[in-house]
C-alpha positions as CSV (number, residue, x, y, z in Angstrom):
1,M,-0.2,-0.2,-0.1
2,E,1.3,3.8,-1.3
3,K,2.2,5.0,2.7
4,N,0.1,8.7,1.9
5,I,-2.6,6.3,1.9
6,E,-1.2,3.9,4.6
7,V,-0.7,7.0,7.1
8,S,-3.7,8.7,6.4
9,L,-5.9,5.2,7.2
10,L,-3.3,5.0,10.4
11,F,-4.6,8.5,11.2
12,D,-8.4,7.6,11.0
13,F,-7.8,4.9,13.7
14,Y,-5.4,6.9,15.9
15,G,-5.1,10.6,14.8
16,E,-6.9,10.9,18.5
17,L,-3.7,9.5,20.4
18,L,-1.4,12.6,19.0
19,K,-1.0,15.7,20.0
20,P,-3.1,18.1,18.7
21,S,-0.2,20.6,16.8
22,G,1.0,17.3,15.3
23,R,-2.2,15.9,14.6
24,Q,-3.0,19.2,13.3
25,A,0.1,19.3,10.8
26,V,-0.8,15.7,10.1
27,D,-4.4,15.8,8.8
28,L,-3.2,19.7,6.8
29,Y,-0.4,17.3,5.0
30,Y,-2.4,14.4,4.2
31,N,-6.3,15.0,4.0
32,E,-5.9,18.5,3.0
33,D,-3.1,18.0,1.2
34,L,-1.3,21.1,1.6
35,S,2.6,22.2,1.4
36,L,5.1,21.7,4.6
37,G,5.0,25.7,3.6
38,E,1.1,26.3,3.2
39,I,1.2,24.2,6.8
40,A,3.8,26.3,8.5
41,D,2.4,29.8,7.2
42,R,-1.0,28.7,8.6
43,V,0.0,27.2,11.9
44,G,3.1,30.1,12.3
45,I,6.0,27.7,12.7
46,T,8.8,26.9,10.5
47,R,8.8,24.7,7.4
48,Q,11.3,22.1,9.1
49,G,9.2,22.6,12.1
50,V,5.8,20.9,10.3
51,R,8.5,18.5,8.5
52,D,10.0,17.2,12.0
53,S,6.0,17.1,13.4
54,I,4.9,15.1,10.4
55,K,7.9,12.8,10.6
56,R,7.5,12.2,14.6
57,C,3.8,12.0,14.2
58,E,4.2,9.2,11.0
59,Q,6.4,7.2,13.5
60,L,3.8,7.2,16.4
61,L,1.0,6.5,13.9
62,F,3.0,3.0,12.8
63,Q,3.8,2.3,16.1
64,F,0.3,2.3,17.6
65,E,-0.6,0.0,15.0
66,E,1.8,-2.3,15.5
67,K,1.1,-2.3,19.2
68,L,-2.5,-2.1,18.7
69,G,-3.3,-3.8,15.5
70,L,-6.6,-2.1,15.2
71,Y,-6.2,-1.2,11.9
72,K,-5.1,-5.1,10.7
73,R,-7.9,-6.3,12.7
74,F,-10.5,-3.9,11.0
75,R,-9.3,-5.3,7.4
76,E,-9.6,-9.0,8.6
77,L,-13.1,-8.2,9.7
78,E,-14.0,-6.5,6.8
79,N,-12.4,-9.2,4.6
80,G,-14.6,-11.6,6.5
81,L,-17.3,-9.6,6.2
82,D,-16.9,-9.9,1.9
83,E,-16.5,-13.7,2.0
84,I,-19.4,-13.8,3.7
85,S,-21.6,-12.0,1.9
86,D,-20.1,-13.1,-1.0
87,T,-20.9,-16.8,0.3
88,A,-24.3,-16.2,1.0
89,R,-24.8,-14.5,-2.6
90,R,-23.9,-17.9,-4.0
91,I,-26.4,-19.4,-1.9
92,I,-28.9,-17.1,-3.2
93,D,-28.1,-17.6,-7.1
94,S,-27.8,-21.7,-6.9
95,S,-30.7,-23.1,-4.1
96,Q,-34.3,-23.6,-5.2
97,N,-35.2,-23.9,-1.7
98,E,-36.9,-20.6,-1.1
99,E,-36.2,-21.0,3.3
100,V,-32.6,-21.5,2.3
101,C,-32.3,-18.5,0.4
102,K,-34.4,-16.2,3.0
103,L,-32.4,-17.4,5.8
104,A,-29.1,-16.8,3.3
105,L,-31.0,-12.9,2.2
106,K,-30.8,-12.5,6.3
107,I,-26.9,-13.4,6.1
108,E,-25.9,-11.4,3.3
109,S,-28.0,-8.4,4.9
110,A,-26.5,-8.7,8.2
111,A,-23.2,-8.9,6.9
112,S,-23.7,-6.3,4.8
113,D,-25.1,-3.8,8.1
114,L,-22.0,-4.6,9.8
115,K,-19.5,-2.9,7.6
116,E,-21.2,-0.1,7.2
């Protein structure tokens, strides 16, 4: 996965654990797509200060994921729900039994609801 996307996703999971100033810098850089200079002007520190803050926060985000694994677990659950939905859909498409189809529809719907 591209680093920018990965950092942005990790930020969604762990951003609240960062100091407010670092959280703001990461949000502006990765989510608002501002340059280091633009962020520096906005928050009133040097470009190098912004870069250092972002690098520290990136490192922290990866450490949080390594220790807590919330994003990894989320991906695993999402993949499992996709597999459940796909299996239910195959059952619906191949079964002639109305009761089996109704149950498979319930399973597919529950998996879809959990993903939202």
